[in-house]
PDB file of N, CA, C and O in Angstrom:
ATOM      1  N   MET A   1     -46.730  85.662  63.068  1.00  0.00           N
ATOM      2  CA  MET A   1     -46.492  85.385  64.473  1.00  0.00           C
ATOM      3  C   MET A   1     -45.731  86.562  65.083  1.00  0.00           C
ATOM      4  O   MET A   1     -44.926  87.224  64.428  1.00  0.00           O
ATOM      5  N   LEU A   2     -46.019  86.789  66.354  1.00  0.00           N
ATOM      6  CA  LEU A   2     -45.305  87.820  67.088  1.00  0.00           C
ATOM      7  C   LEU A   2     -45.136  87.391  68.536  1.00  0.00           C
ATOM      8  O   LEU A   2     -45.870  86.528  69.018  1.00  0.00           O
ATOM      9  N   PRO A   3     -44.172  87.990  69.234  1.00  0.00           N
ATOM     10  CA  PRO A   3     -43.976  87.634  70.639  1.00  0.00           C
ATOM     11  C   PRO A   3     -45.170  88.068  71.483  1.00  0.00           C
ATOM     12  O   PRO A   3     -45.791  89.096  71.215  1.00  0.00           O
ATOM     13  N   LEU A   4     -45.477  87.291  72.483  1.00  0.00           N
ATOM     14  CA  LEU A   4     -46.604  87.570  73.373  1.00  0.00           C
ATOM     15  C   LEU A   4     -46.501  88.949  74.011  1.00  0.00           C
ATOM     16  O   LEU A   4     -47.523  89.591  74.254  1.00  0.00           O
ATOM     17  N   ASP A   5     -45.287  89.414  74.286  1.00  0.00           N
ATOM     18  CA  ASP A   5     -45.130  90.712  74.947  1.00  0.00           C
ATOM     19  C   ASP A   5     -45.467  91.894  74.046  1.00  0.00           C
ATOM     20  O   ASP A   5     -45.411  93.037  74.499  1.00  0.00           O
ATOM     21  N   MET A   6     -45.816  91.650  72.777  1.00  0.00           N
ATOM     22  CA  MET A   6     -46.214  92.725  71.864  1.00  0.00           C
ATOM     23  C   MET A   6     -47.721  92.984  71.896  1.00  0.00           C
ATOM     24  O   MET A   6     -48.185  93.962  71.309  1.00  0.00           O
ATOM     25  N   LEU A   7     -48.489  92.132  72.565  1.00  0.00           N
ATOM     26  CA  LEU A   7     -49.942  92.313  72.614  1.00  0.00           C
ATOM     27  C   LEU A   7     -50.327  93.363  73.644  1.00  0.00           C
ATOM     28  O   LEU A   7     -49.596  93.612  74.603  1.00  0.00           O
ATOM     29  N   ARG A   8     -51.484  93.971  73.431  1.00  0.00           N
ATOM     30  CA  ARG A   8     -52.018  94.973  74.356  1.00  0.00           C
ATOM     31  C   ARG A   8     -53.008  94.330  75.320  1.00  0.00           C
ATOM     32  O   ARG A   8     -53.455  93.202  75.114  1.00  0.00           O
ATOM     33  N   ALA A   9     -53.336  95.057  76.360  1.00  0.00           N
ATOM     34  CA  ALA A   9     -54.295  94.580  77.362  1.00  0.00           C
ATOM     35  C   ALA A   9     -55.614  94.208  76.695  1.00  0.00           C
ATOM     36  O   ALA A   9     -56.134  94.952  75.863  1.00  0.00           O
ATOM     37  N   GLY A  10     -56.145  93.053  77.071  1.00  0.00           N
ATOM     38  CA  GLY A  10     -57.430  92.594  76.558  1.00  0.00           C
ATOM     39  C   GLY A  10     -57.342  91.746  75.307  1.00  0.00           C
ATOM     40  O   GLY A  10     -58.323  91.102  74.935  1.00  0.00           O
ATOM     41  N   GLU A  11     -56.197  91.728  74.650  1.00  0.00           N
ATOM     42  CA  GLU A  11     -56.074  90.968  73.407  1.00  0.00           C
ATOM     43  C   GLU A  11     -55.892  89.474  73.687  1.00  0.00           C
ATOM     44  O   GLU A  11     -55.215  89.076  74.634  1.00  0.00           O
ATOM     45  N   TRP A  12     -56.517  88.667  72.832  1.00  0.00           N
ATOM     46  CA  TRP A  12     -56.393  87.212  72.883  1.00  0.00           C
ATOM     47  C   TRP A  12     -55.464  86.759  71.773  1.00  0.00           C
ATOM     48  O   TRP A  12     -55.366  87.406  70.731  1.00  0.00           O
ATOM     49  N   ALA A  13     -54.783  85.648  72.000  1.00  0.00           N
ATOM     50  CA  ALA A  13     -53.906  85.081  70.982  1.00  0.00           C
ATOM     51  C   ALA A  13     -53.830  83.574  71.159  1.00  0.00           C
ATOM     52  O   ALA A  13     -54.086  83.041  72.239  1.00  0.00           O
ATOM     53  N   GLU A  14     -53.472  82.904  70.078  1.00  0.00           N
ATOM     54  CA  GLU A  14     -53.230  81.464  70.121  1.00  0.00           C
ATOM     55  C   GLU A  14     -51.729  81.234  70.083  1.00  0.00           C
ATOM     56  O   GLU A  14     -51.026  81.816  69.258  1.00  0.00           O
ATOM     57  N   VAL A  15     -51.245  80.391  70.969  1.00  0.00           N
ATOM     58  CA  VAL A  15     -49.815  80.105  71.036  1.00  0.00           C
ATOM     59  C   VAL A  15     -49.421  79.249  69.833  1.00  0.00           C
ATOM     60  O   VAL A  15     -50.004  78.193  69.588  1.00  0.00           O
ATOM     61  N   GLU A  16     -48.425  79.724  69.090  1.00  0.00           N
ATOM     62  CA  GLU A  16     -47.912  79.004  67.924  1.00  0.00           C
ATOM     63  C   GLU A  16     -46.627  78.254  68.246  1.00  0.00           C
ATOM     64  O   GLU A  16     -46.398  77.164  67.721  1.00  0.00           O
ATOM     65  N   ASP A  17     -45.776  78.830  69.114  1.00  0.00           N
ATOM     66  CA  ASP A  17     -44.491  78.209  69.422  1.00  0.00           C
ATOM     67  C   ASP A  17     -43.974  78.745  70.750  1.00  0.00           C
ATOM     68  O   ASP A  17     -44.213  79.901  71.099  1.00  0.00           O
ATOM     69  N   VAL A  18     -43.271  77.903  71.481  1.00  0.00           N
ATOM     70  CA  VAL A  18     -42.616  78.306  72.726  1.00  0.00           C
ATOM     71  C   VAL A  18     -41.153  77.904  72.596  1.00  0.00           C
ATOM     72  O   VAL A  18     -40.844  76.734  72.372  1.00  0.00           O
ATOM     73  N   SER A  19     -40.248  78.879  72.736  1.00  0.00           N
ATOM     74  CA  SER A  19     -38.823  78.581  72.628  1.00  0.00           C
ATOM     75  C   SER A  19     -38.168  78.669  73.995  1.00  0.00           C
ATOM     76  O   SER A  19     -38.755  79.179  74.949  1.00  0.00           O
ATOM     77  N   GLY A  20     -36.953  78.170  74.075  1.00  0.00           N
ATOM     78  CA  GLY A  20     -36.219  78.213  75.329  1.00  0.00           C
ATOM     79  C   GLY A  20     -35.717  76.843  75.727  1.00  0.00           C
ATOM     80  O   GLY A  20     -35.832  75.878  74.972  1.00  0.00           O
ATOM     81  N   GLN A  21     -35.161  76.771  76.917  1.00  0.00           N
ATOM     82  CA  GLN A  21     -34.642  75.515  77.447  1.00  0.00           C
ATOM     83  C   GLN A  21     -35.788  74.508  77.615  1.00  0.00           C
ATOM     84  O   GLN A  21     -36.901  74.897  77.969  1.00  0.00           O
ATOM     85  N   PRO A  22     -35.528  73.229  77.366  1.00  0.00           N
ATOM     86  CA  PRO A  22     -36.584  72.218  77.495  1.00  0.00           C
ATOM     87  C   PRO A  22     -37.296  72.242  78.849  1.00  0.00           C
ATOM     88  O   PRO A  22     -38.510  72.049  78.911  1.00  0.00           O
ATOM     89  N   ALA A  23     -36.556  72.475  79.923  1.00  0.00           N
ATOM     90  CA  ALA A  23     -37.195  72.521  81.248  1.00  0.00           C
ATOM     91  C   ALA A  23     -38.178  73.681  81.335  1.00  0.00           C
ATOM     92  O   ALA A  23     -39.246  73.544  81.931  1.00  0.00           O
ATOM     93  N   TRP A  24     -37.828  74.819  80.746  1.00  0.00           N
ATOM     94  CA  TRP A  24     -38.704  75.994  80.760  1.00  0.00           C
ATOM     95  C   TRP A  24     -39.947  75.745  79.911  1.00  0.00           C
ATOM     96  O   TRP A  24     -41.063  76.050  80.330  1.00  0.00           O
ATOM     97  N   VAL A  25     -39.750  75.191  78.722  1.00  0.00           N
ATOM     98  CA  VAL A  25     -40.885  74.884  77.844  1.00  0.00           C
ATOM     99  C   VAL A  25     -41.815  73.898  78.540  1.00  0.00           C
ATOM    100  O   VAL A  25     -43.036  74.037  78.466  1.00  0.00           O
ATOM    101  N   GLY A  26     -41.246  72.904  79.214  1.00  0.00           N
ATOM    102  CA  GLY A  26     -42.050  71.936  79.957  1.00  0.00           C
ATOM    103  C   GLY A  26     -42.814  72.577  81.101  1.00  0.00           C
ATOM    104  O   GLY A  26     -43.973  72.241  81.341  1.00  0.00           O
ATOM    105  N   ARG A  27     -42.172  73.498  81.808  1.00  0.00           N
ATOM    106  CA  ARG A  27     -42.838  74.185  82.928  1.00  0.00           C
ATOM    107  C   ARG A  27     -44.013  75.011  82.418  1.00  0.00           C
ATOM    108  O   ARG A  27     -45.086  75.004  83.021  1.00  0.00           O
ATOM    109  N   LEU A  28     -43.815  75.725  81.307  1.00  0.00           N
ATOM    110  CA  LEU A  28     -44.923  76.497  80.736  1.00  0.00           C
ATOM    111  C   LEU A  28     -46.069  75.577  80.329  1.00  0.00           C
ATOM    112  O   LEU A  28     -47.235  75.920  80.521  1.00  0.00           O
ATOM    113  N   ALA A  29     -45.749  74.414  79.769  1.00  0.00           N
ATOM    114  CA  ALA A  29     -46.790  73.451  79.386  1.00  0.00           C
ATOM    115  C   ALA A  29     -47.566  72.991  80.611  1.00  0.00           C
ATOM    116  O   ALA A  29     -48.786  72.836  80.550  1.00  0.00           O
ATOM    117  N   GLU A  30     -46.865  72.769  81.729  1.00  0.00           N
ATOM    118  CA  GLU A  30     -47.548  72.390  82.973  1.00  0.00           C
ATOM    119  C   GLU A  30     -48.504  73.480  83.435  1.00  0.00           C
ATOM    120  O   GLU A  30     -49.535  73.193  84.045  1.00  0.00           O
ATOM    121  N   LEU A  31     -48.162  74.733  83.144  1.00  0.00           N
ATOM    122  CA  LEU A  31     -49.009  75.864  83.531  1.00  0.00           C
ATOM    123  C   LEU A  31     -50.120  76.127  82.516  1.00  0.00           C
ATOM    124  O   LEU A  31     -50.958  77.003  82.731  1.00  0.00           O
ATOM    125  N   GLY A  32     -50.132  75.371  81.405  1.00  0.00           N
ATOM    126  CA  GLY A  32     -51.188  75.521  80.410  1.00  0.00           C
ATOM    127  C   GLY A  32     -50.792  76.304  79.182  1.00  0.00           C
ATOM    128  O   GLY A  32     -51.610  76.486  78.280  1.00  0.00           O
ATOM    129  N   ILE A  33     -49.548  76.777  79.122  1.00  0.00           N
ATOM    130  CA  ILE A  33     -49.086  77.535  77.958  1.00  0.00           C
ATOM    131  C   ILE A  33     -48.338  76.579  77.045  1.00  0.00           C
ATOM    132  O   ILE A  33     -47.184  76.225  77.286  1.00  0.00           O
ATOM    133  N   ARG A  34     -49.040  76.170  75.979  1.00  0.00           N
ATOM    134  CA  ARG A  34     -48.467  75.229  75.013  1.00  0.00           C
ATOM    135  C   ARG A  34     -49.051  75.548  73.650  1.00  0.00           C
ATOM    136  O   ARG A  34     -50.026  76.292  73.539  1.00  0.00           O
ATOM    137  N   GLN A  35     -48.458  74.991  72.628  1.00  0.00           N
ATOM    138  CA  GLN A  35     -48.910  75.241  71.268  1.00  0.00           C
ATOM    139  C   GLN A  35     -50.401  74.930  71.138  1.00  0.00           C
ATOM    140  O   GLN A  35     -50.868  73.872  71.561  1.00  0.00           O
ATOM    141  N   GLY A  36     -51.136  75.869  70.547  1.00  0.00           N
ATOM    142  CA  GLY A  36     -52.561  75.687  70.314  1.00  0.00           C
ATOM    143  C   GLY A  36     -53.468  76.266  71.379  1.00  0.00           C
ATOM    144  O   GLY A  36     -54.667  76.416  71.143  1.00  0.00           O
ATOM    145  N   CYS A  37     -52.930  76.601  72.555  1.00  0.00           N
ATOM    146  CA  CYS A  37     -53.795  77.154  73.606  1.00  0.00           C
ATOM    147  C   CYS A  37     -54.029  78.645  73.353  1.00  0.00           C
ATOM    148  O   CYS A  37     -53.271  79.294  72.632  1.00  0.00           O
ATOM    149  N   ARG A  38     -55.071  79.161  73.948  1.00  0.00           N
ATOM    150  CA  ARG A  38     -55.360  80.594  73.849  1.00  0.00           C
ATOM    151  C   ARG A  38     -55.035  81.276  75.161  1.00  0.00           C
ATOM    152  O   ARG A  38     -55.308  80.755  76.242  1.00  0.00           O
ATOM    153  N   VAL A  39     -54.445  82.454  75.041  1.00  0.00           N
ATOM    154  CA  VAL A  39     -54.089  83.259  76.205  1.00  0.00           C
ATOM    155  C   VAL A  39     -54.597  84.678  75.985  1.00  0.00           C
ATOM    156  O   VAL A  39     -54.732  85.135  74.851  1.00  0.00           O
ATOM    157  N   GLN A  40     -54.872  85.359  77.081  1.00  0.00           N
ATOM    158  CA  GLN A  40     -55.286  86.761  77.025  1.00  0.00           C
ATOM    159  C   GLN A  40     -54.308  87.574  77.864  1.00  0.00           C
ATOM    160  O   GLN A  40     -53.954  87.190  78.978  1.00  0.00           O
ATOM    161  N   VAL A  41     -53.879  88.702  77.307  1.00  0.00           N
ATOM    162  CA  VAL A  41     -53.050  89.622  78.075  1.00  0.00           C
ATOM    163  C   VAL A  41     -53.994  90.465  78.926  1.00  0.00           C
ATOM    164  O   VAL A  41     -54.775  91.253  78.393  1.00  0.00           O
ATOM    165  N   VAL A  42     -53.927  90.302  80.228  1.00  0.00           N
ATOM    166  CA  VAL A  42     -54.755  91.075  81.152  1.00  0.00           C
ATOM    167  C   VAL A  42     -54.081  92.412  81.429  1.00  0.00           C
ATOM    168  O   VAL A  42     -54.722  93.463  81.407  1.00  0.00           O
ATOM    169  N   GLN A  43     -52.774  92.354  81.691  1.00  0.00           N
ATOM    170  CA  GLN A  43     -52.008  93.568  81.977  1.00  0.00           C
ATOM    171  C   GLN A  43     -50.604  93.390  81.404  1.00  0.00           C
ATOM    172  O   GLN A  43     -49.833  92.567  81.898  1.00  0.00           O
ATOM    173  N   PRO A  44     -50.266  94.157  80.363  1.00  0.00           N
ATOM    174  CA  PRO A  44     -48.910  94.056  79.826  1.00  0.00           C
ATOM    175  C   PRO A  44     -47.908  94.738  80.755  1.00  0.00           C
ATOM    176  O   PRO A  44     -48.294  95.465  81.670  1.00  0.00           O
ATOM    177  N   GLY A  45     -46.642  94.501  80.516  1.00  0.00           N
ATOM    178  CA  GLY A  45     -45.618  95.175  81.314  1.00  0.00           C
ATOM    179  C   GLY A  45     -44.778  94.188  82.085  1.00  0.00           C
ATOM    180  O   GLY A  45     -44.605  93.036  81.688  1.00  0.00           O
ATOM    181  N   SER A  46     -44.263  94.667  83.191  1.00  0.00           N
ATOM    182  CA  SER A  46     -43.362  93.852  84.005  1.00  0.00           C
ATOM    183  C   SER A  46     -43.870  93.777  85.433  1.00  0.00           C
ATOM    184  O   SER A  46     -43.743  94.754  86.171  1.00  0.00           O
ATOM    185  N   PRO A  47     -44.434  92.667  85.846  1.00  0.00           N
ATOM    186  CA  PRO A  47     -44.649  91.451  85.073  1.00  0.00           C
ATOM    187  C   PRO A  47     -45.892  91.571  84.190  1.00  0.00           C
ATOM    188  O   PRO A  47     -46.735  92.445  84.389  1.00  0.00           O
ATOM    189  N   CYS A  48     -45.979  90.680  83.224  1.00  0.00           N
ATOM    190  CA  CYS A  48     -47.135  90.614  82.333  1.00  0.00           C
ATOM    191  C   CYS A  48     -48.139  89.643  82.957  1.00  0.00           C
ATOM    192  O   CYS A  48     -47.802  88.498  83.261  1.00  0.00           O
ATOM    193  N   LEU A  49     -49.365  90.109  83.141  1.00  0.00           N
ATOM    194  CA  LEU A  49     -50.413  89.281  83.729  1.00  0.00           C
ATOM    195  C   LEU A  49     -51.234  88.664  82.604  1.00  0.00           C
ATOM    196  O   LEU A  49     -51.747  89.369  81.735  1.00  0.00           O
ATOM    197  N   LEU A  50     -51.352  87.335  82.632  1.00  0.00           N
ATOM    198  CA  LEU A  50     -52.045  86.592  81.583  1.00  0.00           C
ATOM    199  C   LEU A  50     -53.238  85.830  82.136  1.00  0.00           C
ATOM    200  O   LEU A  50     -53.259  85.435  83.301  1.00  0.00           O
ATOM    201  N   ASN A  51     -54.228  85.632  81.278  1.00  0.00           N
ATOM    202  CA  ASN A  51     -55.353  84.744  81.550  1.00  0.00           C
ATOM    203  C   ASN A  51     -55.117  83.499  80.699  1.00  0.00           C
ATOM    204  O   ASN A  51     -55.117  83.569  79.470  1.00  0.00           O
ATOM    205  N   VAL A  52     -54.917  82.368  81.358  1.00  0.00           N
ATOM    206  CA  VAL A  52     -54.688  81.099  80.660  1.00  0.00           C
ATOM    207  C   VAL A  52     -55.697  80.098  81.204  1.00  0.00           C
ATOM    208  O   VAL A  52     -55.577  79.641  82.340  1.00  0.00           O
ATOM    209  N   ALA A  53     -56.690  79.759  80.391  1.00  0.00           N
ATOM    210  CA  ALA A  53     -57.725  78.797  80.786  1.00  0.00           C
ATOM    211  C   ALA A  53     -58.390  79.194  82.098  1.00  0.00           C
ATOM    212  O   ALA A  53     -58.668  78.344  82.944  1.00  0.00           O
ATOM    213  N   GLY A  54     -58.643  80.486  82.263  1.00  0.00           N
ATOM    214  CA  GLY A  54     -59.322  80.971  83.457  1.00  0.00           C
ATOM    215  C   GLY A  54     -58.423  81.203  84.656  1.00  0.00           C
ATOM    216  O   GLY A  54     -58.896  81.640  85.705  1.00  0.00           O
ATOM    217  N   CYS A  55     -57.138  80.921  84.522  1.00  0.00           N
ATOM    218  CA  CYS A  55     -56.171  81.145  85.610  1.00  0.00           C
ATOM    219  C   CYS A  55     -55.318  82.360  85.284  1.00  0.00           C
ATOM    220  O   CYS A  55     -55.067  82.657  84.116  1.00  0.00           O
ATOM    221  N   ARG A  56     -54.880  83.055  86.311  1.00  0.00           N
ATOM    222  CA  ARG A  56     -54.007  84.213  86.132  1.00  0.00           C
ATOM    223  C   ARG A  56     -52.560  83.794  86.363  1.00  0.00           C
ATOM    224  O   ARG A  56     -52.241  83.165  87.372  1.00  0.00           O
ATOM    225  N   LEU A  57     -51.690  84.145  85.423  1.00  0.00           N
ATOM    226  CA  LEU A  57     -50.266  83.860  85.520  1.00  0.00           C
ATOM    227  C   LEU A  57     -49.484  85.134  85.261  1.00  0.00           C
ATOM    228  O   LEU A  57     -49.892  85.959  84.443  1.00  0.00           O
ATOM    229  N   CYS A  58     -48.377  85.300  85.943  1.00  0.00           N
ATOM    230  CA  CYS A  58     -47.477  86.430  85.717  1.00  0.00           C
ATOM    231  C   CYS A  58     -46.178  85.912  85.118  1.00  0.00           C
ATOM    232  O   CYS A  58     -45.594  84.945  85.607  1.00  0.00           O
ATOM    233  N   LEU A  59     -45.736  86.571  84.051  1.00  0.00           N
ATOM    234  CA  LEU A  59     -44.456  86.248  83.431  1.00  0.00           C
ATOM    235  C   LEU A  59     -43.660  87.528  83.226  1.00  0.00           C
ATOM    236  O   LEU A  59     -44.231  88.603  83.043  1.00  0.00           O
ATOM    237  N   ARG A  60     -42.337  87.405  83.259  1.00  0.00           N
ATOM    238  CA  ARG A  60     -41.466  88.539  82.967  1.00  0.00           C
ATOM    239  C   ARG A  60     -41.488  88.809  81.461  1.00  0.00           C
ATOM    240  O   ARG A  60     -41.762  87.901  80.677  1.00  0.00           O
ATOM    241  N   PRO A  61     -41.200  90.053  81.049  1.00  0.00           N
ATOM    242  CA  PRO A  61     -41.193  90.363  79.610  1.00  0.00           C
ATOM    243  C   PRO A  61     -40.269  89.452  78.800  1.00  0.00           C
ATOM    244  O   PRO A  61     -40.621  89.056  77.689  1.00  0.00           O
ATOM    245  N   GLY A  62     -39.103  89.116  79.333  1.00  0.00           N
ATOM    246  CA  GLY A  62     -38.190  88.225  78.620  1.00  0.00           C
ATOM    247  C   GLY A  62     -38.780  86.850  78.399  1.00  0.00           C
ATOM    248  O   GLY A  62     -38.523  86.209  77.380  1.00  0.00           O
ATOM    249  N   GLU A  63     -39.570  86.400  79.355  1.00  0.00           N
ATOM    250  CA  GLU A  63     -40.238  85.104  79.226  1.00  0.00           C
ATOM    251  C   GLU A  63     -41.348  85.181  78.179  1.00  0.00           C
ATOM    252  O   GLU A  63     -41.531  84.254  77.391  1.00  0.00           O
ATOM    253  N   CYS A  64     -42.080  86.282  78.178  1.00  0.00           N
ATOM    254  CA  CYS A  64     -43.152  86.465  77.193  1.00  0.00           C
ATOM    255  C   CYS A  64     -42.595  86.538  75.774  1.00  0.00           C
ATOM    256  O   CYS A  64     -43.253  86.117  74.822  1.00  0.00           O
ATOM    257  N   SER A  65     -41.389  87.070  75.635  1.00  0.00           N
ATOM    258  CA  SER A  65     -40.803  87.205  74.299  1.00  0.00           C
ATOM    259  C   SER A  65     -40.452  85.849  73.695  1.00  0.00           C
ATOM    260  O   SER A  65     -40.238  85.759  72.486  1.00  0.00           O
ATOM    261  N   GLN A  66     -40.388  84.798  74.500  1.00  0.00           N
ATOM    262  CA  GLN A  66     -40.095  83.452  74.008  1.00  0.00           C
ATOM    263  C   GLN A  66     -41.358  82.703  73.578  1.00  0.00           C
ATOM    264  O   GLN A  66     -41.280  81.571  73.100  1.00  0.00           O
ATOM    265  N   ILE A  67     -42.508  83.332  73.749  1.00  0.00           N
ATOM    266  CA  ILE A  67     -43.781  82.714  73.387  1.00  0.00           C
ATOM    267  C   ILE A  67     -44.303  83.426  72.150  1.00  0.00           C
ATOM    268  O   ILE A  67     -44.677  84.597  72.217  1.00  0.00           O
ATOM    269  N   LEU A  68     -44.331  82.725  71.017  1.00  0.00           N
ATOM    270  CA  LEU A  68     -44.812  83.313  69.774  1.00  0.00           C
ATOM    271  C   LEU A  68     -46.286  82.980  69.606  1.00  0.00           C
ATOM    272  O   LEU A  68     -46.707  81.836  69.778  1.00  0.00           O
ATOM    273  N   VAL A  69     -47.069  84.013  69.261  1.00  0.00           N
ATOM    274  CA  VAL A  69     -48.521  83.868  69.202  1.00  0.00           C
ATOM    275  C   VAL A  69     -49.073  84.431  67.899  1.00  0.00           C
ATOM    276  O   VAL A  69     -48.397  85.155  67.168  1.00  0.00           O
ATOM    277  N   ARG A  70     -50.317  84.072  67.638  1.00  0.00           N
ATOM    278  CA  ARG A  70     -51.092  84.620  66.528  1.00  0.00           C
ATOM    279  C   ARG A  70     -52.330  85.257  67.135  1.00  0.00           C
ATOM    280  O   ARG A  70     -53.141  84.559  67.743  1.00  0.00           O
ATOM    281  N   PRO A  71     -52.497  86.582  66.985  1.00  0.00           N
ATOM    282  CA  PRO A  71     -53.687  87.232  67.548  1.00  0.00           C
ATOM    283  C   PRO A  71     -54.970  86.626  66.972  1.00  0.00           C
ATOM    284  O   PRO A  71     -55.036  86.280  65.793  1.00  0.00           O
ATOM    285  N   VAL A  72     -55.983  86.507  67.831  1.00  0.00           N
ATOM    286  CA  VAL A  72     -57.287  85.970  67.430  1.00  0.00           C
ATOM    287  C   VAL A  72     -58.373  86.897  67.961  1.00  0.00           C
ATOM    288  O   VAL A  72     -58.093  87.847  68.692  1.00  0.00           O
ATOM    289  N   ASP A  73     -59.622  86.607  67.581  1.00  0.00           N
ATOM    290  CA  ASP A  73     -60.717  87.414  68.115  1.00  0.00           C
ATOM    291  C   ASP A  73     -60.825  87.207  69.621  1.00  0.00           C
ATOM    292  O   ASP A  73     -60.080  86.410  70.191  1.00  0.00           O
ATOM    293  N   ASP A  74     -61.733  87.905  70.260  1.00  0.00           N
ATOM    294  CA  ASP A  74     -61.798  87.881  71.728  1.00  0.00           C
ATOM    295  C   ASP A  74     -62.629  86.740  72.300  1.00  0.00           C
ATOM    296  O   ASP A  74     -62.969  86.757  73.483  1.00  0.00           O
ATOM    297  N   THR A  75     -62.959  85.754  71.480  1.00  0.00           N
ATOM    298  CA  THR A  75     -63.728  84.619  71.975  1.00  0.00           C
ATOM    299  C   THR A  75     -62.782  83.473  72.295  1.00  0.00           C
ATOM    300  O   THR A  75     -62.185  82.905  71.381  1.00  0.00           O
ATOM    301  N   PRO A  76     -62.625  83.114  73.569  1.00  0.00           N
ATOM    302  CA  PRO A  76     -61.701  82.028  73.901  1.00  0.00           C
ATOM    303  C   PRO A  76     -62.221  80.678  73.419  1.00  0.00           C
ATOM    304  O   PRO A  76     -63.425  80.425  73.405  1.00  0.00           O
ATOM    305  N   ALA A  77     -61.297  79.831  73.032  1.00  0.00           N
ATOM    306  CA  ALA A  77     -61.655  78.466  72.648  1.00  0.00           C
ATOM    307  C   ALA A  77     -61.969  77.673  73.903  1.00  0.00           C
ATOM    308  O   ALA A  77     -61.466  77.980  74.983  1.00  0.00           O
ATOM    309  N   VAL A  78     -62.788  76.670  73.761  1.00  0.00           N
ATOM    310  CA  VAL A  78     -63.077  75.783  74.882  1.00  0.00           C
ATOM    311  C   VAL A  78     -61.822  74.970  75.144  1.00  0.00           C
ATOM    312  O   VAL A  78     -61.233  74.408  74.221  1.00  0.00           O
ATOM    313  N   VAL A  79     -61.414  74.908  76.416  1.00  0.00           N
ATOM    314  CA  VAL A  79     -60.169  74.219  76.761  1.00  0.00           C
ATOM    315  C   VAL A  79     -60.468  72.863  77.347  1.00  0.00           C
ATOM    316  O   VAL A  79     -59.547  72.127  77.701  1.00  0.00           O
TER     317      VAL A  79
END
C-alpha cells in the first residue's frame, strides 16, 4: 500500500484504507472514496485531480496522503 499522492498521472488504484477524523472519512465516503473503490489520478500536485466513478474531484496533497491505495491495471471496475 502507498499514499494516493505517490501515484502518477493516469494511474489507477484501489482504495485500501482511509485515515483521519471520522467526519473527514465520512465526507470522502459520500464523495465515493471508500475502501474497495477505484480512483484514477488525472493530475497530480496541488490540488490533485482525481477521477472517481466518472466524477472529477480535487484534493490537497495532505488529504491524498491519508488515502492508502494499491495500484491496479488501467481498467476501472464497474461501480
